[in-house]
mmCIF file as gemmi writes it, N, C-alpha and C atoms, coordinates in Angstrom:
data_model
loop_
_atom_site.group_PDB
_atom_site.id
_atom_site.type_symbol
_atom_site.label_atom_id
_atom_site.label_alt_id
_atom_site.label_comp_id
_atom_site.label_asym_id
_atom_site.label_entity_id
_atom_site.label_seq_id
_atom_site.pdbx_PDB_ins_code
_atom_site.Cartn_x
_atom_site.Cartn_y
_atom_site.Cartn_z
_atom_site.occupancy
_atom_site.B_iso_or_equiv
_atom_site.pdbx_formal_charge
_atom_site.auth_seq_id
_atom_site.auth_asym_id
_atom_site.pdbx_PDB_model_num
ATOM 1 N N . MET Axp A 1 ? 18.279 -148.481 -52.066 1 0 ? 1 A 1
ATOM 2 C CA . MET Axp A 1 ? 18.59 -147.314 -52.872 1 0 ? 1 A 1
ATOM 3 C C . MET Axp A 1 ? 17.422 -146.325 -52.787 1 0 ? 1 A 1
ATOM 4 N N . ASN Axp A 2 ? 17.738 -145.056 -52.751 1 0 ? 2 A 1
ATOM 5 C CA . ASN Axp A 2 ? 16.717 -144.014 -52.711 1 0 ? 2 A 1
ATOM 6 C C . ASN Axp A 2 ? 16.33 -143.587 -54.117 1 0 ? 2 A 1
ATOM 7 N N . TYR Axp A 3 ? 15.064 -143.245 -54.27 1 0 ? 3 A 1
ATOM 8 C CA . TYR Axp A 3 ? 14.547 -142.708 -55.526 1 0 ? 3 A 1
ATOM 9 C C . TYR Axp A 3 ? 13.842 -141.399 -55.219 1 0 ? 3 A 1
ATOM 10 N N . TYR Axp A 4 ? 13.841 -140.513 -56.194 1 0 ? 4 A 1
ATOM 11 C CA . TYR Axp A 4 ? 13.268 -139.183 -56.004 1 0 ? 4 A 1
ATOM 12 C C . TYR Axp A 4 ? 12.262 -138.881 -57.1 1 0 ? 4 A 1
ATOM 13 N N . VAL Axp A 5 ? 11.198 -138.215 -56.71 1 0 ? 5 A 1
ATOM 14 C CA . VAL Axp A 5 ? 10.262 -137.616 -57.656 1 0 ? 5 A 1
ATOM 15 C C . VAL Axp A 5 ? 10.505 -136.123 -57.557 1 0 ? 5 A 1
ATOM 16 N N . TYR Axp A 6 ? 10.593 -135.456 -58.707 1 0 ? 6 A 1
ATOM 17 C CA . TYR Axp A 6 ? 10.941 -134.043 -58.686 1 0 ? 6 A 1
ATOM 18 C C . TYR Axp A 6 ? 10.08 -133.253 -59.655 1 0 ? 6 A 1
ATOM 19 N N . LEU Axp A 7 ? 9.982 -131.971 -59.389 1 0 ? 7 A 1
ATOM 20 C CA . LEU Axp A 7 ? 9.296 -131.047 -60.274 1 0 ? 7 A 1
ATOM 21 C C . LEU Axp A 7 ? 10.267 -129.917 -60.597 1 0 ? 7 A 1
ATOM 22 N N . LEU Axp A 8 ? 10.494 -129.721 -61.879 1 0 ? 8 A 1
ATOM 23 C CA . LEU Axp A 8 ? 11.373 -128.659 -62.344 1 0 ? 8 A 1
ATOM 24 C C . LEU Axp A 8 ? 10.535 -127.525 -62.887 1 0 ? 8 A 1
ATOM 25 N N . VAL Axp A 9 ? 11.057 -126.312 -62.798 1 0 ? 9 A 1
ATOM 26 C CA . VAL Axp A 9 ? 10.375 -125.123 -63.304 1 0 ? 9 A 1
ATOM 27 C C . VAL Axp A 9 ? 11.329 -124.361 -64.201 1 0 ? 9 A 1
ATOM 28 N N . SER Axp A 10 ? 10.789 -123.888 -65.32 1 0 ? 10 A 1
ATOM 29 C CA . SER Axp A 10 ? 11.554 -123.055 -66.242 1 0 ? 10 A 1
ATOM 30 C C . SER Axp A 10 ? 10.713 -121.84 -66.595 1 0 ? 10 A 1
ATOM 31 N N . PHE Axp A 11 ? 11.345 -120.68 -66.627 1 0 ? 11 A 1
ATOM 32 C CA . PHE Axp A 11 ? 10.64 -119.441 -66.935 1 0 ? 11 A 1
ATOM 33 C C . PHE Axp A 11 ? 10.914 -119.062 -68.389 1 0 ? 11 A 1
ATOM 34 N N . SER Axp A 12 ? 9.847 -118.807 -69.133 1 0 ? 12 A 1
ATOM 35 C CA . SER Axp A 12 ? 10.026 -118.371 -70.514 1 0 ? 12 A 1
ATOM 36 C C . SER Axp A 12 ? 8.876 -117.455 -70.918 1 0 ? 12 A 1
ATOM 37 N N . LYS Axp A 13 ? 9.208 -116.321 -71.459 1 0 ? 13 A 1
ATOM 38 C CA . LYS Axp A 13 ? 8.246 -115.373 -72.038 1 0 ? 13 A 1
ATOM 39 C C . LYS Axp A 13 ? 6.848 -115.423 -71.423 1 0 ? 13 A 1
ATOM 40 N N . ASN Axp A 14 ? 6.66 -114.835 -70.304 1 0 ? 14 A 1
ATOM 41 C CA . ASN Axp A 14 ? 5.347 -114.673 -69.672 1 0 ? 14 A 1
ATOM 42 C C . ASN Axp A 14 ? 4.72 -115.95 -69.139 1 0 ? 14 A 1
ATOM 43 N N . LYS Axp A 15 ? 5.39 -117.094 -69.206 1 0 ? 15 A 1
ATOM 44 C CA . LYS Axp A 15 ? 4.789 -118.289 -68.628 1 0 ? 15 A 1
ATOM 45 C C . LYS Axp A 15 ? 5.845 -119.144 -67.943 1 0 ? 15 A 1
ATOM 46 N N . THR Axp A 16 ? 5.353 -119.965 -67.042 1 0 ? 16 A 1
ATOM 47 C CA . THR Axp A 16 ? 6.202 -120.866 -66.284 1 0 ? 16 A 1
ATOM 48 C C . THR Axp A 16 ? 5.878 -122.287 -66.709 1 0 ? 16 A 1
ATOM 49 N N . ILE Axp A 17 ? 6.893 -123.014 -67.129 1 0 ? 17 A 1
ATOM 50 C CA . ILE Axp A 17 ? 6.721 -124.385 -67.589 1 0 ? 17 A 1
ATOM 51 C C . ILE Axp A 17 ? 7.245 -125.316 -66.509 1 0 ? 17 A 1
ATOM 52 N N . SER Axp A 18 ? 6.562 -126.445 -66.327 1 0 ? 18 A 1
ATOM 53 C CA . SER Axp A 18 ? 7.03 -127.406 -65.328 1 0 ? 18 A 1
ATOM 54 C C . SER Axp A 18 ? 7.229 -128.774 -65.967 1 0 ? 18 A 1
ATOM 55 N N . TYR Axp A 19 ? 8.063 -129.553 -65.323 1 0 ? 19 A 1
ATOM 56 C CA . TYR Axp A 19 ? 8.355 -130.913 -65.769 1 0 ? 19 A 1
ATOM 57 C C . TYR Axp A 19 ? 8.467 -131.799 -64.541 1 0 ? 19 A 1
ATOM 58 N N . VAL Axp A 20 ? 7.852 -132.973 -64.595 1 0 ? 20 A 1
ATOM 59 C CA . VAL Axp A 20 ? 7.893 -133.926 -63.487 1 0 ? 20 A 1
ATOM 60 C C . VAL Axp A 20 ? 8.654 -135.163 -63.94 1 0 ? 20 A 1
ATOM 61 N N . GLY Axp A 21 ? 9.53 -135.664 -63.081 1 0 ? 21 A 1
ATOM 62 C CA . GLY Axp A 21 ? 10.284 -136.869 -63.401 1 0 ? 21 A 1
ATOM 63 C C . GLY Axp A 21 ? 10.684 -137.605 -62.143 1 0 ? 21 A 1
ATOM 64 N N . SER Axp A 22 ? 11.387 -138.725 -62.346 1 0 ? 22 A 1
ATOM 65 C CA . SER Axp A 22 ? 11.897 -139.486 -61.208 1 0 ? 22 A 1
ATOM 66 C C . SER Axp A 22 ? 13.306 -139.968 -61.537 1 0 ? 22 A 1
ATOM 67 N N . THR Axp A 23 ? 14.097 -140.182 -60.495 1 0 ? 23 A 1
ATOM 68 C CA . THR Axp A 23 ? 15.497 -140.579 -60.667 1 0 ? 23 A 1
ATOM 69 C C . THR Axp A 23 ? 16.033 -141.153 -59.366 1 0 ? 23 A 1
ATOM 70 N N . ASN Axp A 24 ? 17.204 -141.778 -59.458 1 0 ? 24 A 1
ATOM 71 C CA . ASN Axp A 24 ? 17.873 -142.218 -58.233 1 0 ? 24 A 1
ATOM 72 C C . ASN Axp A 24 ? 19.068 -141.317 -57.913 1 0 ? 24 A 1
ATOM 73 N N . ASN Axp A 25 ? 19.343 -140.326 -58.787 1 0 ? 25 A 1
ATOM 74 C CA . ASN Axp A 25 ? 20.43 -139.365 -58.562 1 0 ? 25 A 1
ATOM 75 C C . ASN Axp A 25 ? 19.943 -137.979 -58.989 1 0 ? 25 A 1
ATOM 76 N N . LEU Axp A 26 ? 19.411 -137.247 -58.054 1 0 ? 26 A 1
ATOM 77 C CA . LEU Axp A 26 ? 18.743 -135.978 -58.339 1 0 ? 26 A 1
ATOM 78 C C . LEU Axp A 26 ? 19.681 -134.924 -58.913 1 0 ? 26 A 1
ATOM 79 N N . LYS Axp A 27 ? 20.843 -134.772 -58.323 1 0 ? 27 A 1
ATOM 80 C CA . LYS Axp A 27 ? 21.8 -133.754 -58.777 1 0 ? 27 A 1
ATOM 81 C C . LYS Axp A 27 ? 22.256 -134.022 -60.213 1 0 ? 27 A 1
ATOM 82 N N . LYS Axp A 28 ? 22.594 -135.268 -60.498 1 0 ? 28 A 1
ATOM 83 C CA . LYS Axp A 28 ? 23.026 -135.634 -61.845 1 0 ? 28 A 1
ATOM 84 C C . LYS Axp A 28 ? 21.909 -135.422 -62.862 1 0 ? 28 A 1
ATOM 85 N N . ARG Axp A 29 ? 20.68 -135.774 -62.486 1 0 ? 29 A 1
ATOM 86 C CA . ARG Axp A 29 ? 19.548 -135.641 -63.407 1 0 ? 29 A 1
ATOM 87 C C . ARG Axp A 29 ? 19.27 -134.174 -63.727 1 0 ? 29 A 1
ATOM 88 N N . LEU Axp A 30 ? 19.335 -133.308 -62.74 1 0 ? 30 A 1
ATOM 89 C CA . LEU Axp A 30 ? 19.129 -131.877 -62.981 1 0 ? 30 A 1
ATOM 90 C C . LEU Axp A 30 ? 20.204 -131.333 -63.918 1 0 ? 30 A 1
ATOM 91 N N . ASN Axp A 31 ? 21.447 -131.75 -63.704 1 0 ? 31 A 1
ATOM 92 C CA . ASN Axp A 31 ? 22.525 -131.331 -64.608 1 0 ? 31 A 1
ATOM 93 C C . ASN Axp A 31 ? 22.282 -131.808 -66.031 1 0 ? 31 A 1
ATOM 94 N N . LEU Axp A 32 ? 21.796 -133.032 -66.197 1 0 ? 32 A 1
ATOM 95 C CA . LEU Axp A 32 ? 21.482 -133.532 -67.54 1 0 ? 32 A 1
ATOM 96 C C . LEU Axp A 32 ? 20.399 -132.689 -68.206 1 0 ? 32 A 1
ATOM 97 N N . HIS Axp A 33 ? 19.345 -132.365 -67.461 1 0 ? 33 A 1
ATOM 98 C CA . HIS Axp A 33 ? 18.279 -131.529 -68.017 1 0 ? 33 A 1
ATOM 99 C C . HIS Axp A 33 ? 18.82 -130.165 -68.445 1 0 ? 33 A 1
ATOM 100 N N . ASN Axp A 34 ? 19.645 -129.557 -67.628 1 0 ? 34 A 1
ATOM 101 C CA . ASN Axp A 34 ? 20.16 -128.225 -67.931 1 0 ? 34 A 1
ATOM 102 C C . ASN Axp A 34 ? 21.244 -128.224 -69.01 1 0 ? 34 A 1
ATOM 103 N N . ASN Axp A 35 ? 21.808 -129.377 -69.307 1 0 ? 35 A 1
ATOM 104 C CA . ASN Axp A 35 ? 22.8 -129.483 -70.375 1 0 ? 35 A 1
ATOM 105 C C . ASN Axp A 35 ? 22.223 -130.116 -71.639 1 0 ? 35 A 1
ATOM 106 N N . SER Axp A 36 ? 20.891 -130.069 -71.768 1 0 ? 36 A 1
ATOM 107 C CA . SER Axp A 36 ? 20.164 -130.578 -72.937 1 0 ? 36 A 1
ATOM 108 C C . SER Axp A 36 ? 20.442 -132.049 -73.219 1 0 ? 36 A 1
ATOM 109 N N . LYS Axp A 37 ? 20.666 -132.821 -72.182 1 0 ? 37 A 1
ATOM 110 C CA . LYS Axp A 37 ? 20.865 -134.248 -72.348 1 0 ? 37 A 1
ATOM 111 C C . LYS Axp A 37 ? 19.804 -135.046 -71.587 1 0 ? 37 A 1
ATOM 112 N N . GLY Axp A 38 ? 18.809 -134.365 -71.072 1 0 ? 38 A 1
ATOM 113 C CA . GLY Axp A 38 ? 17.729 -135.023 -70.35 1 0 ? 38 A 1
ATOM 114 C C . GLY Axp A 38 ? 16.603 -135.368 -71.304 1 0 ? 38 A 1
ATOM 115 N N . ALA Axp A 39 ? 15.4 -135.374 -70.815 1 0 ? 39 A 1
ATOM 116 C CA . ALA Axp A 39 ? 14.227 -135.659 -71.638 1 0 ? 39 A 1
ATOM 117 C C . ALA Axp A 39 ? 14.111 -134.631 -72.765 1 0 ? 39 A 1
ATOM 118 N N . LYS Axp A 40 ? 13.563 -135.05 -73.878 1 0 ? 40 A 1
ATOM 119 C CA . LYS Axp A 40 ? 13.469 -134.179 -75.048 1 0 ? 40 A 1
ATOM 120 C C . LYS Axp A 40 ? 12.713 -132.884 -74.735 1 0 ? 40 A 1
ATOM 121 N N . PHE Axp A 41 ? 11.662 -132.982 -73.938 1 0 ? 41 A 1
ATOM 122 C CA . PHE Axp A 41 ? 10.864 -131.809 -73.576 1 0 ? 41 A 1
ATOM 123 C C . PHE Axp A 41 ? 11.686 -130.75 -72.851 1 0 ? 41 A 1
ATOM 124 N N . THR Axp A 42 ? 12.689 -131.165 -72.111 1 0 ? 42 A 1
ATOM 125 C CA . THR Axp A 42 ? 13.443 -130.223 -71.274 1 0 ? 42 A 1
ATOM 126 C C . THR Axp A 42 ? 14.621 -129.569 -71.988 1 0 ? 42 A 1
ATOM 127 N N . ARG Axp A 43 ? 14.913 -129.986 -73.18 1 0 ? 43 A 1
ATOM 128 C CA . ARG Axp A 43 ? 16.098 -129.474 -73.884 1 0 ? 43 A 1
ATOM 129 C C . ARG Axp A 43 ? 15.947 -128.011 -74.257 1 0 ? 43 A 1
ATOM 130 N N . GLY Axp A 44 ? 17.055 -127.261 -74.135 1 0 ? 44 A 1
ATOM 131 C CA . GLY Axp A 44 ? 17.075 -125.863 -74.546 1 0 ? 44 A 1
ATOM 132 C C . GLY Axp A 44 ? 16.528 -124.89 -73.526 1 0 ? 44 A 1
ATOM 133 N N . ARG Axp A 45 ? 16.229 -125.358 -72.333 1 0 ? 45 A 1
ATOM 134 C CA . ARG Axp A 45 ? 15.714 -124.485 -71.279 1 0 ? 45 A 1
ATOM 135 C C . ARG Axp A 45 ? 16.596 -124.618 -70.044 1 0 ? 45 A 1
ATOM 136 N N . PHE Axp A 46 ? 16.548 -123.591 -69.191 1 0 ? 46 A 1
ATOM 137 C CA . PHE Axp A 46 ? 17.233 -123.672 -67.903 1 0 ? 46 A 1
ATOM 138 C C . PHE Axp A 46 ? 16.201 -124.032 -66.849 1 0 ? 46 A 1
ATOM 139 N N . TRP Axp A 47 ? 16.464 -125.083 -66.098 1 0 ? 47 A 1
ATOM 140 C CA . TRP Axp A 47 ? 15.52 -125.603 -65.113 1 0 ? 47 A 1
ATOM 141 C C . TRP Axp A 47 ? 16.005 -125.366 -63.696 1 0 ? 47 A 1
ATOM 142 N N . LYS Axp A 48 ? 15.039 -125.1 -62.812 1 0 ? 48 A 1
ATOM 143 C CA . LYS Axp A 48 ? 15.309 -124.989 -61.383 1 0 ? 48 A 1
ATOM 144 C C . LYS Axp A 48 ? 14.467 -126.035 -60.669 1 0 ? 48 A 1
ATOM 145 N N . LEU Axp A 49 ? 15.043 -126.617 -59.637 1 0 ? 49 A 1
ATOM 146 C CA . LEU Axp A 49 ? 14.344 -127.62 -58.855 1 0 ? 49 A 1
ATOM 147 C C . LEU Axp A 49 ? 13.356 -126.932 -57.913 1 0 ? 49 A 1
ATOM 148 N N . ALA Axp A 50 ? 12.074 -127.189 -58.124 1 0 ? 50 A 1
ATOM 149 C CA . ALA Axp A 50 ? 11.039 -126.549 -57.313 1 0 ? 50 A 1
ATOM 150 C C . ALA Axp A 50 ? 10.545 -127.457 -56.19 1 0 ? 50 A 1
ATOM 151 N N . TYR Axp A 51 ? 10.664 -128.773 -56.392 1 0 ? 51 A 1
ATOM 152 C CA . TYR Axp A 51 ? 10.11 -129.72 -55.428 1 0 ? 51 A 1
ATOM 153 C C . TYR Axp A 51 ? 10.755 -131.079 -55.643 1 0 ? 51 A 1
ATOM 154 N N . TYR Axp A 52 ? 10.993 -131.799 -54.564 1 0 ? 52 A 1
ATOM 155 C CA . TYR Axp A 52 ? 11.368 -133.206 -54.671 1 0 ? 52 A 1
ATOM 156 C C . TYR Axp A 52 ? 10.923 -133.947 -53.429 1 0 ? 52 A 1
ATOM 157 N N . LYS Axp A 53 ? 10.757 -135.25 -53.585 1 0 ? 53 A 1
ATOM 158 C CA . LYS Axp A 53 ? 10.354 -136.107 -52.481 1 0 ? 53 A 1
ATOM 159 C C . LYS Axp A 53 ? 11.122 -137.417 -52.606 1 0 ? 53 A 1
ATOM 160 N N . LYS Axp A 54 ? 11.637 -137.927 -51.494 1 0 ? 54 A 1
ATOM 161 C CA . LYS Axp A 54 ? 12.462 -139.128 -51.482 1 0 ? 54 A 1
ATOM 162 C C . LYS Axp A 54 ? 11.611 -140.354 -51.165 1 0 ? 54 A 1
ATOM 163 N N . PHE Axp A 55 ? 11.92 -141.455 -51.878 1 0 ? 55 A 1
ATOM 164 C CA . PHE Axp A 55 ? 11.234 -142.728 -51.667 1 0 ? 55 A 1
ATOM 165 C C . PHE Axp A 55 ? 12.264 -143.834 -51.498 1 0 ? 55 A 1
ATOM 166 N N . LEU Axp A 56 ? 11.883 -144.889 -50.798 1 0 ? 56 A 1
ATOM 167 C CA . LEU Axp A 56 ? 12.783 -146.012 -50.567 1 0 ? 56 A 1
ATOM 168 C C . LEU Axp A 56 ? 12.69 -147.075 -51.657 1 0 ? 56 A 1
ATOM 169 N N . SER Axp A 57 ? 11.644 -147.005 -52.493 1 0 ? 57 A 1
ATOM 170 C CA . SER Axp A 57 ? 11.522 -147.98 -53.582 1 0 ? 57 A 1
ATOM 171 C C . SER Axp A 57 ? 11.171 -147.277 -54.887 1 0 ? 57 A 1
ATOM 172 N N . LYS Axp A 58 ? 11.607 -147.87 -55.969 1 0 ? 58 A 1
ATOM 173 C CA . LYS Axp A 58 ? 11.345 -147.309 -57.291 1 0 ? 58 A 1
ATOM 174 C C . LYS Axp A 58 ? 9.852 -147.342 -57.608 1 0 ? 58 A 1
ATOM 175 N N . SER Axp A 59 ? 9.162 -148.406 -57.222 1 0 ? 59 A 1
ATOM 176 C CA . SER Axp A 59 ? 7.742 -148.512 -57.553 1 0 ? 59 A 1
ATOM 177 C C . SER Axp A 59 ? 6.925 -147.418 -56.855 1 0 ? 59 A 1
ATOM 178 N N . LEU Axp A 60 ? 7.256 -147.092 -55.607 1 0 ? 60 A 1
ATOM 179 C CA . LEU Axp A 60 ? 6.551 -146.004 -54.915 1 0 ? 60 A 1
ATOM 180 C C . LEU Axp A 60 ? 6.842 -144.664 -55.586 1 0 ? 60 A 1
ATOM 181 N N . ALA Axp A 61 ? 8.077 -144.468 -55.999 1 0 ? 61 A 1
ATOM 182 C CA . ALA Axp A 61 ? 8.446 -143.227 -56.676 1 0 ? 61 A 1
ATOM 183 C C . ALA Axp A 61 ? 7.696 -143.089 -58.001 1 0 ? 61 A 1
ATOM 184 N N . LEU Axp A 62 ? 7.599 -144.161 -58.755 1 0 ? 62 A 1
ATOM 185 C CA . LEU Axp A 62 ? 6.903 -144.108 -60.044 1 0 ? 62 A 1
ATOM 186 C C . LEU Axp A 62 ? 5.407 -143.838 -59.869 1 0 ? 62 A 1
ATOM 187 N N . LYS Axp A 63 ? 4.818 -144.397 -58.822 1 0 ? 63 A 1
ATOM 188 C CA . LYS Axp A 63 ? 3.401 -144.12 -58.536 1 0 ? 63 A 1
ATOM 189 C C . LYS Axp A 63 ? 3.198 -142.644 -58.2 1 0 ? 63 A 1
ATOM 190 N N . GLU Axp A 64 ? 4.093 -142.098 -57.382 1 0 ? 64 A 1
ATOM 191 C CA . GLU Axp A 64 ? 4.009 -140.678 -57.022 1 0 ? 64 A 1
ATOM 192 C C . GLU Axp A 64 ? 4.241 -139.791 -58.244 1 0 ? 64 A 1
ATOM 193 N N . GLU Axp A 65 ? 5.187 -140.166 -59.095 1 0 ? 65 A 1
ATOM 194 C CA . GLU Axp A 65 ? 5.454 -139.398 -60.318 1 0 ? 65 A 1
ATOM 195 C C . GLU Axp A 65 ? 4.199 -139.355 -61.189 1 0 ? 65 A 1
ATOM 196 N N . TYR Axp A 66 ? 3.559 -140.489 -61.375 1 0 ? 66 A 1
ATOM 197 C CA . TYR Axp A 66 ? 2.344 -140.557 -62.179 1 0 ? 66 A 1
ATOM 198 C C . TYR Axp A 66 ? 1.256 -139.655 -61.593 1 0 ? 66 A 1
ATOM 199 N N . MET Axp A 67 ? 1.081 -139.729 -60.262 1 0 ? 67 A 1
ATOM 200 C CA . MET Axp A 67 ? 0.068 -138.911 -59.598 1 0 ? 67 A 1
ATOM 201 C C . MET Axp A 67 ? 0.353 -137.425 -59.775 1 0 ? 67 A 1
ATOM 202 N N . LEU Axp A 68 ? 1.606 -137.033 -59.613 1 0 ? 68 A 1
ATOM 203 C CA . LEU Axp A 68 ? 1.966 -135.62 -59.731 1 0 ? 68 A 1
ATOM 204 C C . LEU Axp A 68 ? 1.821 -135.126 -61.169 1 0 ? 68 A 1
ATOM 205 N N . LYS Axp A 69 ? 2.128 -135.971 -62.133 1 0 ? 69 A 1
ATOM 206 C CA . LYS Axp A 69 ? 1.971 -135.588 -63.54 1 0 ? 69 A 1
ATOM 207 C C . LYS Axp A 69 ? 0.511 -135.335 -63.878 1 0 ? 69 A 1
ATOM 208 N N . LYS Axp A 70 ? -0.385 -136.097 -63.297 1 0 ? 70 A 1
ATOM 209 C CA . LYS Axp A 70 ? -1.811 -135.974 -63.602 1 0 ? 70 A 1
ATOM 210 C C . LYS Axp A 70 ? -2.534 -134.924 -62.764 1 0 ? 70 A 1
ATOM 211 N N . ASN Axp A 71 ? -1.995 -134.575 -61.604 1 0 ? 71 A 1
ATOM 212 C CA . ASN Axp A 71 ? -2.648 -133.64 -60.696 1 0 ? 71 A 1
ATOM 213 C C . ASN Axp A 71 ? -2.187 -132.207 -61.006 1 0 ? 71 A 1
ATOM 214 N N . TYR Axp A 72 ? -2.838 -131.587 -61.979 1 0 ? 72 A 1
ATOM 215 C CA . TYR Axp A 72 ? -2.43 -130.252 -62.422 1 0 ? 72 A 1
ATOM 216 C C . TYR Axp A 72 ? -2.627 -129.194 -61.339 1 0 ? 72 A 1
ATOM 217 N N . ASN Axp A 73 ? -3.616 -129.375 -60.481 1 0 ? 73 A 1
ATOM 218 C CA . ASN Axp A 73 ? -3.828 -128.41 -59.394 1 0 ? 73 A 1
ATOM 219 C C . ASN Axp A 73 ? -2.664 -128.415 -58.411 1 0 ? 73 A 1
ATOM 220 N N . LEU Axp A 74 ? -2.184 -129.595 -58.068 1 0 ? 74 A 1
ATOM 221 C CA . LEU Axp A 74 ? -1.044 -129.695 -57.156 1 0 ? 74 A 1
ATOM 222 C C . LEU Axp A 74 ? 0.213 -129.128 -57.809 1 0 ? 74 A 1
ATOM 223 N N . ARG Axp A 75 ? 0.446 -129.444 -59.079 1 0 ? 75 A 1
ATOM 224 C CA . ARG Axp A 75 ? 1.604 -128.899 -59.797 1 0 ? 75 A 1
ATOM 225 C C . ARG Axp A 75 ? 1.55 -127.377 -59.814 1 0 ? 75 A 1
ATOM 226 N N . SER Axp A 76 ? 0.379 -126.85 -60.062 1 0 ? 76 A 1
ATOM 227 C CA . SER Axp A 76 ? 0.203 -125.401 -60.102 1 0 ? 76 A 1
ATOM 228 C C . SER Axp A 76 ? 0.489 -124.777 -58.739 1 0 ? 76 A 1
ATOM 229 N N . GLU Axp A 77 ? 0.043 -125.414 -57.68 1 0 ? 77 A 1
ATOM 230 C CA . GLU Axp A 77 ? 0.277 -124.911 -56.325 1 0 ? 77 A 1
ATOM 231 C C . GLU Axp A 77 ? 1.769 -124.931 -55.99 1 0 ? 77 A 1
ATOM 232 N N . ILE Axp A 78 ? 2.457 -125.991 -56.359 1 0 ? 78 A 1
ATOM 233 C CA . ILE Axp A 78 ? 3.9 -126.084 -56.116 1 0 ? 78 A 1
ATOM 234 C C . ILE Axp A 78 ? 4.621 -124.982 -56.889 1 0 ? 78 A 1
ATOM 235 N N . LYS Axp A 79 ? 4.234 -124.764 -58.141 1 0 ? 79 A 1
ATOM 236 C CA . LYS Axp A 79 ? 4.857 -123.707 -58.95 1 0 ? 79 A 1
ATOM 237 C C . LYS Axp A 79 ? 4.622 -122.337 -58.332 1 0 ? 79 A 1
ATOM 238 N N . LYS Axp A 80 ? 3.404 -122.068 -57.868 1 0 ? 80 A 1
ATOM 239 C CA . LYS Axp A 80 ? 3.096 -120.77 -57.254 1 0 ? 80 A 1
ATOM 240 C C . LYS Axp A 80 ? 3.952 -120.53 -56.018 1 0 ? 80 A 1
ATOM 241 N N . ARG Axp A 81 ? 4.069 -121.557 -55.162 1 0 ? 81 A 1
ATOM 242 C CA . ARG Axp A 81 ? 4.883 -121.412 -53.953 1 0 ? 81 A 1
ATOM 243 C C . ARG Axp A 81 ? 6.351 -121.191 -54.308 1 0 ? 81 A 1
ATOM 244 N N . PHE Axp A 82 ? 6.838 -121.905 -55.315 1 0 ? 82 A 1
ATOM 245 C CA . PHE Axp A 82 ? 8.226 -121.757 -55.732 1 0 ? 82 A 1
ATOM 246 C C . PHE Axp A 82 ? 8.487 -120.354 -56.274 1 0 ? 82 A 1
ATOM 247 N N . ILE Axp A 83 ? 7.597 -119.861 -57.115 1 0 ? 83 A 1
ATOM 248 C CA . ILE Axp A 83 ? 7.757 -118.522 -57.695 1 0 ? 83 A 1
ATOM 249 C C . ILE Axp A 83 ? 7.719 -117.469 -56.591 1 0 ? 83 A 1
ATOM 250 N N . LYS Axp A 84 ? 6.808 -117.636 -55.647 1 0 ? 84 A 1
ATOM 251 C CA . LYS Axp A 84 ? 6.72 -116.694 -54.533 1 0 ? 84 A 1
ATOM 252 C C . LYS Axp A 84 ? 8.029 -116.67 -53.738 1 0 ? 84 A 1
ATOM 253 N N . ASN Axp A 85 ? 8.57 -117.851 -53.452 1 0 ? 85 A 1
ATOM 254 C CA . ASN Axp A 85 ? 9.838 -117.932 -52.711 1 0 ? 85 A 1
ATOM 255 C C . ASN Axp A 85 ? 10.994 -117.373 -53.522 1 0 ? 85 A 1
ATOM 256 N N . GLU Axp A 86 ? 10.996 -117.594 -54.835 1 0 ? 86 A 1
ATOM 257 C CA . GLU Axp A 86 ? 12.037 -117.039 -55.711 1 0 ? 86 A 1
ATOM 258 C C . GLU Axp A 86 ? 12.01 -115.522 -55.674 1 0 ? 86 A 1
ATOM 259 N N . ASN Axp A 87 ? 10.824 -114.953 -55.743 1 0 ? 87 A 1
ATOM 260 C CA . ASN Axp A 87 ? 10.685 -113.501 -55.729 1 0 ? 87 A 1
ATOM 261 C C . ASN Axp A 87 ? 11.128 -112.909 -54.39 1 0 ? 87 A 1
ATOM 262 N N . ILE Axp A 88 ? 10.805 -113.599 -53.311 1 0 ? 88 A 1
ATOM 263 C CA . ILE Axp A 88 ? 11.216 -113.111 -51.988 1 0 ? 88 A 1
ATOM 264 C C . ILE Axp A 88 ? 12.73 -113.148 -51.858 1 0 ? 88 A 1
ATOM 265 N N . SER Axp A 89 ? 13.354 -114.264 -52.27 1 0 ? 89 A 1
ATOM 266 C CA . SER Axp A 89 ? 14.812 -114.354 -52.129 1 0 ? 89 A 1
ATOM 267 C C . SER Axp A 89 ? 15.528 -113.429 -53.093 1 0 ? 89 A 1
ATOM 268 N N . SER Axp A 90 ? 14.959 -113.161 -54.27 1 0 ? 90 A 1
ATOM 269 C CA . SER Axp A 90 ? 15.587 -112.24 -55.232 1 0 ? 90 A 1
ATOM 270 C C . SER Axp A 90 ? 15.508 -110.795 -54.741 1 0 ? 90 A 1
ATOM 271 N N . SER Axp A 91 ? 14.405 -110.445 -54.113 1 0 ? 91 A 1
ATOM 272 C CA . SER Axp A 91 ? 14.237 -109.059 -53.664 1 0 ? 91 A 1
ATOM 273 C C . SER Axp A 91 ? 15.071 -108.738 -52.428 1 0 ? 91 A 1
ATOM 274 N N . SER Axp A 92 ? 15.505 -109.775 -51.715 1 0 ? 92 A 1
ATOM 275 C CA . SER Axp A 92 ? 16.285 -109.528 -50.497 1 0 ? 92 A 1
ATOM 276 C C . SER Axp A 92 ? 17.769 -109.38 -50.784 1 0 ? 92 A 1
ATOM 277 N N . LEU Axp A 93 ? 18.184 -109.509 -52.036 1 0 ? 93 A 1
ATOM 278 C CA . LEU Axp A 93 ? 19.608 -109.38 -52.368 1 0 ? 93 A 1
ATOM 279 C C . LEU Axp A 93 ? 20.07 -107.96 -52.388 1 0 ? 93 A 1
């Protein structure tokens, strides 16, 4: 079974909030977060998937999730790249 580590981004009043999690069904988990049925922290916000990585074992995914949660510099870099790409794709419409 595949497991995923993901980083979600939500935009609210002058700041960008991120959330890191892991799951074995990425699409379903994102829908739960956006329907206020995911983690308590994510309720009431609209989330976009900024990053994910696939793993073949749950233990490897959990180790990566822990590392990403603690590595604020990496999270910040992922958010910056995502925002930059969002702005580019929005301006090309």
